C-alpha positions as CSV (number, residue, x, y, z in Angstrom):
1,M,100.5,-112.2,-46.7
2,P,101.5,-114.9,-44.2
3,A,105.2,-115.7,-43.7
4,L,106.5,-119.0,-45.0
5,P,107.5,-121.5,-42.2
6,V,111.2,-121.9,-41.6
7,T,112.4,-125.5,-41.7
8,D,115.8,-127.1,-40.9
9,T,115.6,-129.7,-43.6
10,P,118.4,-129.6,-46.1
11,A,117.8,-129.5,-49.8
12,P,117.5,-132.9,-51.4
13,A,120.8,-134.4,-52.4
14,S,121.6,-135.2,-56.0
15,K,121.1,-138.9,-56.9
16,V,124.2,-138.8,-59.0
17,P,127.3,-138.7,-56.8
18,E,130.2,-136.4,-57.6
19,P,133.1,-138.1,-59.3
20,Q,136.1,-138.8,-57.2
21,V,139.0,-136.5,-58.3
22,L,142.5,-137.2,-57.1
23,H,145.6,-135.1,-57.7
24,V,148.8,-137.2,-57.3
25,V,152.2,-135.4,-57.2
26,T,155.4,-137.4,-57.3
27,E,158.7,-135.4,-57.0
28,D,162.4,-136.1,-56.7
29,D,165.5,-134.0,-57.3
30,N,165.2,-134.0,-61.1
31,V,161.5,-134.0,-61.9
32,R,158.0,-133.3,-60.6
33,I,155.1,-135.4,-62.0
34,E,151.5,-134.3,-61.6
35,E,148.7,-136.8,-62.3
36,L,145.0,-136.1,-62.4
37,R,142.7,-139.1,-61.9
38,V,138.9,-138.9,-62.2
39,R,136.9,-141.9,-61.1
40,G,140.1,-143.9,-60.8
41,L,141.1,-143.3,-64.5
42,T,144.2,-141.2,-65.3
43,Q,143.1,-138.1,-67.3
44,R,146.3,-136.1,-67.4
45,I,150.0,-136.6,-66.7
46,T,152.2,-133.5,-66.6
47,V,156.0,-133.7,-66.2
48,H,157.9,-130.7,-64.9
49,P,161.7,-131.3,-65.3
50,K,163.8,-129.4,-62.8
51,I,166.6,-129.0,-65.4
52,P,167.0,-125.3,-66.2
53,G,165.6,-124.5,-69.7
54,M,163.8,-127.8,-70.0
55,P,160.0,-127.1,-70.6
56,A,157.2,-129.1,-69.1
57,Y,155.3,-131.7,-71.1
58,D,152.3,-134.0,-71.0
59,I,152.2,-137.7,-71.4
60,V,149.1,-139.0,-73.1
61,P,147.4,-141.4,-70.8
62,P,145.7,-144.6,-72.1
63,Q,142.1,-144.1,-73.1
64,G,139.5,-146.2,-71.2
65,G,137.8,-148.7,-73.3
66,K,140.6,-149.2,-75.7
67,L,143.0,-152.2,-75.8
68,P,146.6,-151.1,-75.2
69,Q,147.7,-152.4,-78.7
70,D,144.9,-150.3,-80.3
71,D,145.8,-147.0,-78.4
72,K,148.7,-145.8,-80.5
73,S,148.9,-142.3,-78.7
74,A,149.1,-143.7,-75.2
75,G,152.5,-142.9,-73.6
76,Q,153.4,-140.3,-76.2
77,R,155.0,-137.0,-75.1
78,V,153.1,-133.8,-75.9
79,W,155.1,-130.6,-75.5
80,L,153.3,-127.7,-73.9
81,K,153.8,-124.7,-76.2
82,L,151.7,-122.1,-74.3
83,D,151.5,-121.8,-70.6
84,F,149.1,-119.5,-68.9
């Protein structure tokens, strides 16, 4: 059985580019805010207060494709009950 020739050509790249994912962290003396953006759209905002006993919570980002007046949940606070 003949051996297969070895080539240095890379595997063909996918025609669909990977989405740009950006983690933005803003912090001061009282709070740390983590924001996850995918393709430039905010997917998740998590607030970590530095006050002892104050739990972390999420802020619901606006949904893409909805008008601000139609997106009633945008900007609402969601408490994180379970943390793994």
